[in-house]
C-alpha positions as CSV (number, residue, x, y, z in Angstrom):
1,X,95.0,9.6,106.7
2,X,95.0,11.1,110.2
3,X,97.6,13.6,109.3
4,X,95.5,14.2,106.2
5,X,92.6,14.9,107.5
6,X,94.3,16.8,110.5
7,X,95.7,19.0,107.9
8,X,93.0,19.7,105.9
9,X,90.5,20.5,109.3
10,X,93.4,23.3,110.0
11,X,93.5,24.6,106.3
12,X,89.7,25.0,106.7
13,X,89.6,26.3,109.9
14,X,92.2,28.6,108.6
15,X,90.6,29.8,105.8
16,X,87.2,30.1,107.3
17,X,88.9,32.4,109.9
18,X,90.3,34.2,107.1
19,X,87.0,34.6,105.2
20,X,85.3,35.6,108.9
21,X,88.3,38.7,109.0
22,X,87.1,39.6,105.5
23,X,83.5,40.0,106.2
24,X,84.1,41.9,109.3
25,X,86.3,44.2,107.5
26,X,83.7,44.6,105.0
27,X,80.8,45.0,107.5
28,X,82.9,47.5,109.5
29,X,83.5,49.6,106.0
30,X,80.1,49.6,105.0
31,X,79.0,50.5,108.9
32,X,81.7,53.5,108.4
33,X,80.5,54.7,105.1
34,X,77.3,54.8,106.5
35,X,78.1,57.1,109.7
36,X,80.2,59.1,107.5
37,X,77.8,59.8,104.4
38,X,75.0,60.9,107.6
39,X,77.3,63.6,109.4
40,X,75.9,63.9,112.5
41,X,77.9,67.3,113.0
42,X,76.0,69.1,110.9
43,X,73.7,68.8,113.2
44,X,75.5,70.4,116.3
45,X,77.5,72.7,114.2
46,X,73.8,74.3,113.0
47,X,72.5,75.6,116.0
48,X,75.9,76.2,118.4
49,X,77.2,78.3,115.2
50,X,73.5,80.3,115.1
51,X,73.3,80.5,118.8
52,X,76.9,81.7,119.6
53,X,77.6,84.2,116.7
54,X,73.8,84.9,115.1
55,X,71.3,85.5,117.2
56,X,74.0,86.0,120.6
57,X,74.4,86.6,123.6
58,X,78.4,87.7,123.0
59,X,80.4,84.6,124.6
60,X,83.2,86.8,125.2
61,X,81.4,89.5,126.4
62,X,78.1,87.6,128.3
63,X,79.8,84.6,130.0
64,X,78.4,82.4,132.9
65,X,75.0,83.6,131.8
66,X,71.6,81.8,132.5
67,X,70.9,79.0,129.7
68,X,68.4,80.2,127.2
69,X,65.9,77.5,125.6
70,X,67.4,77.2,122.4
71,X,71.1,76.9,123.9
72,X,69.6,74.0,125.9
73,X,68.3,72.5,122.9
74,X,71.2,72.9,121.0
75,X,73.6,71.4,124.1
76,X,70.7,68.6,124.4
77,X,71.5,67.8,120.2
78,X,75.4,68.0,120.8
79,X,75.1,65.8,124.0
80,X,73.7,63.1,121.7
81,X,75.7,63.4,119.2
82,X,78.7,62.8,121.3
83,X,77.4,60.2,123.4
84,X,76.7,58.3,120.4
85,X,80.0,59.1,118.7
86,X,81.7,57.7,121.9
87,X,80.1,54.8,121.7
88,X,81.1,54.4,118.1
89,X,84.9,55.1,118.7
90,X,85.0,52.7,121.7
91,X,83.2,49.8,120.1
92,X,84.8,50.1,117.2
93,X,88.4,51.2,118.5
94,X,89.0,53.6,115.8
95,X,90.3,56.6,117.9
96,X,93.2,57.0,120.9
97,X,93.0,58.5,124.5
98,X,93.3,61.9,123.1
99,X,90.1,62.3,120.9
100,X,88.5,59.5,123.7
101,X,89.3,62.3,126.1
102,X,88.0,65.0,124.2
103,X,84.7,63.4,123.9
104,X,84.6,62.7,127.6
105,X,85.2,66.3,128.8
106,X,82.8,67.5,126.2
107,X,80.4,65.1,127.6
108,X,80.9,65.9,131.5
109,X,81.0,69.3,130.5
110,X,77.8,69.6,128.7
111,X,76.0,67.8,131.3
112,X,77.5,70.3,133.7
113,X,76.3,73.2,132.2
114,X,72.6,71.8,131.8
115,X,72.8,70.6,135.4
116,X,74.0,74.2,136.7
117,X,71.3,76.3,134.3
118,X,74.0,78.5,133.2
119,X,77.4,78.8,131.2
120,X,75.3,77.4,128.3
121,X,76.9,79.9,125.6
122,X,80.3,79.1,126.5
123,X,79.3,75.3,126.1
124,X,78.3,76.4,122.9
125,X,81.0,78.4,121.6
126,X,83.6,75.3,122.9
127,X,80.6,72.7,120.7
128,X,81.2,75.1,117.6
129,X,84.8,75.8,117.5
130,X,85.5,72.2,118.5
131,X,83.6,70.7,115.4
132,X,83.7,73.9,113.0
133,X,86.5,71.9,111.3
134,X,84.5,68.5,111.7
135,X,83.0,68.6,107.8
136,X,86.6,68.7,106.7
137,X,87.6,65.8,108.5
138,X,84.4,64.4,106.5
139,X,85.6,65.2,103.0
140,X,89.1,63.9,104.1
141,X,87.5,60.2,104.7
142,X,85.4,60.6,101.4
143,X,88.6,61.4,99.5
144,X,90.5,59.0,100.7
145,X,88.4,56.0,100.0
146,X,87.3,57.2,97.1
147,X,91.3,57.1,96.0
148,X,91.8,61.1,95.8
149,X,93.6,61.9,98.9
150,X,96.5,62.3,97.1
151,X,95.4,65.4,94.7
152,X,95.4,68.8,95.1
153,X,91.8,68.9,96.5
154,X,93.7,66.5,99.1
155,X,96.6,68.8,99.9
156,X,93.5,72.1,100.1
157,X,91.7,69.9,102.9
158,X,94.4,69.1,104.9
159,X,95.6,72.5,104.6
160,X,92.2,74.3,105.0
161,X,91.3,72.0,108.7
162,X,95.2,72.9,109.7
163,X,94.5,76.7,109.4
164,X,91.0,76.7,111.1
165,X,91.9,74.4,113.6
166,X,94.7,76.1,114.7
167,X,92.9,79.7,114.0
168,X,90.1,78.3,116.2
169,X,91.4,76.2,119.0
170,X,94.4,78.6,119.7
171,X,93.5,82.2,118.9
172,X,89.8,81.9,119.5
173,X,90.0,79.7,121.8
174,X,92.9,81.5,123.7
175,X,90.8,85.3,123.8
176,X,87.4,83.2,124.7
177,X,89.3,81.4,127.6
178,X,90.8,84.8,128.7
179,X,87.6,86.2,128.9
180,X,85.7,83.3,130.8
181,X,88.8,83.9,133.5
182,X,88.6,87.8,134.0
183,X,84.9,87.4,134.4
184,X,83.4,87.2,137.9
185,X,79.9,85.9,136.7
186,X,80.9,82.2,135.9
187,X,81.7,79.3,138.4
188,X,85.0,77.8,139.0
189,X,84.4,74.5,137.9
190,X,83.3,76.2,134.8
191,X,86.3,77.9,134.6
192,X,88.9,74.6,135.3
193,X,86.6,72.9,132.4
194,X,87.7,75.7,130.1
195,X,91.2,75.6,130.5
196,X,91.4,71.7,130.6
197,X,89.5,72.0,127.0
198,X,92.4,74.8,126.0
199,X,95.3,72.3,127.4
200,X,93.7,69.4,125.0
201,X,93.5,71.7,122.3
202,X,97.2,72.3,122.3
203,X,97.8,68.5,122.6
204,X,96.0,68.0,118.9
205,X,97.4,70.9,118.0
206,X,101.2,68.9,118.4
207,X,99.6,66.2,116.7
208,X,98.5,68.2,113.9
209,X,101.9,69.7,113.8
210,X,103.2,66.1,113.4
211,X,101.0,64.8,110.9
212,X,101.6,68.5,108.5
213,X,105.1,67.7,108.8
214,X,105.4,64.1,107.8
215,X,103.0,65.4,105.3
216,X,105.4,67.9,103.7
217,X,108.3,65.6,103.9
218,X,106.9,63.4,101.9
219,X,106.1,65.8,99.4
220,X,109.2,66.8,99.3
221,X,111.2,63.8,99.1
222,X,108.3,62.9,96.0
223,X,109.1,66.9,94.5
224,X,112.9,66.2,95.2
225,X,113.3,62.8,94.1
226,X,112.3,63.3,90.0
227,X,114.6,66.9,90.1
228,X,117.2,64.3,91.4
229,X,117.4,61.4,88.7
230,X,117.5,64.6,86.3
231,X,120.8,65.9,88.1
232,X,122.1,63.0,88.2
233,X,121.2,62.4,84.5
234,X,122.6,65.6,83.0
235,X,125.9,65.2,85.5
236,X,126.6,61.4,84.1
237,X,126.4,59.8,87.9
238,X,123.8,57.1,86.8
239,X,125.6,53.8,87.6
240,X,125.7,51.9,84.2
241,X,126.3,48.4,84.5
């Protein structure tokens, strides 16, 4: 009897743990959907894009200038976004060390810029360049969870993401870093922060290239397999039992 009830207790305990794991996974998915359905990245891109590329001053020619009220507002909004997203990533353990390093450096950089009272235009430009690809990531997430990622639209989103990421992070970011380093106005610590962010961008680029290589390899194999089967059939190289 003890063995019987003991076995039943263990079975019930295992079933309860499995149900709890399923409930936790469902709750996490629902919470993930809620936070993704309300992407805060748009609240970051909108003001920073307007400040950097519409109203000015131009970040490539006026680095190290005093922060304007609108730049301060944009940075405060961005700071709230990064703090919230950082807490989300740490609590649910959804991101790796590279993304956590990116968020940490972004938070420290914005706080430093607000404390110094200058170089706000560079901070806004960096935020804009860093987060401009976020809407594509949101789209990719929705495509995955709706079962439409392995379609032409999913491939298009990935291609646009890679191109935009490389253009903004490597080329535009590299040009702005050069202007930052040769200008006498920005403080040395701001220049060091710019170098650190640019190095981190290259780490992201390396990860993205690895992802692009893996995905293109899988696509090529899927494309090659039907053609190989067709060739084998025509060449009568199929084994017949």
